[in-house]
VOPA-729116 format. One line per field, with one value per residue (C-alpha): residue number from 1; residue in one letter; x, y, z. Coordinates in steps of 0.2 Angstrom, whole numbers, padded with zeros to 4 digits. Layout:
REM residues N
nr: (NUM|...)
rest: (a|...)
px: (X|...)
py: (Y|...)
pz: (Z|...)
This chain:
REM residues 57
nr: (1|2|3|4|5|6|7|8|9|10|11|12|13|14|15|16|17|18|19|20|21|22|23|24|25|26|27|28|29|30|31|32|33|34|35|36|37|38|39|40|41|42|43|44|45|46|47|48|49|50|51|52|53|54|55|56|57)
rest: (m|s|t|g|d|k|i|e|n|s|g|e|k|l|k|g|a|a|k|e|a|a|g|k|a|v|g|n|e|h|l|r|a|e|g|r|a|d|q|a|e|a|d|i|k|q|a|g|e|h|a|k|d|a|l|k|g)
px: (1676|1679|1665|1668|1667|1650|1643|1649|1642|1625|1625|1628|1614|1602|1606|1602|1586|1581|1586|1576|1560|1562|1563|1548|1538|1541|1541|1559|1566|1584|1584|1576|1590|1604|1597|1597|1615|1620|1613|1621|1638|1636|1631|1647|1658|1650|1653|1671|1673|1665|1677|1692|1686|1684|1702|1709|1702)
py: (0757|0773|0783|0798|0786|0779|0797|0802|0787|0789|0808|0803|0790|0803|0816|0803|0799|0817|0820|0805|0811|0828|0822|0811|0825|0837|0823|0825|0808|0815|0821|0804|0794|0805|0802|0783|0784|0794|0781|0767|0775|0777|0758|0754|0764|0757|0739|0743|0749|0733|0723|0733|0730|0711|0710|0719|0706)
pz: (0496|0505|0512|0500|0485|0492|0494|0477|0468|0477|0473|0454|0455|0463|0450|0436|0444|0446|0427|0422|0432|0425|0408|0410|0418|0403|0390|0385|0380|0378|0397|0402|0393|0400|0418|0415|0408|0423|0435|0425|0426|0445|0446|0436|0447|0463|0456|0452|0470|0477|0466|0473|0491|0487|0481|0497|0508)
């Protein structure tokens, strides 16, 4: 996994966590769900990068 991909995935996960926290703070369930979805997407991308790394050796 390249460093750029790690940074990008971490940024997406952090953005999702911020959205989820903001949604919780203001009582906006849609924003919380969007934040959780962003975090899940970042986790999936990270898992894909790990799988590519494992195949490379």
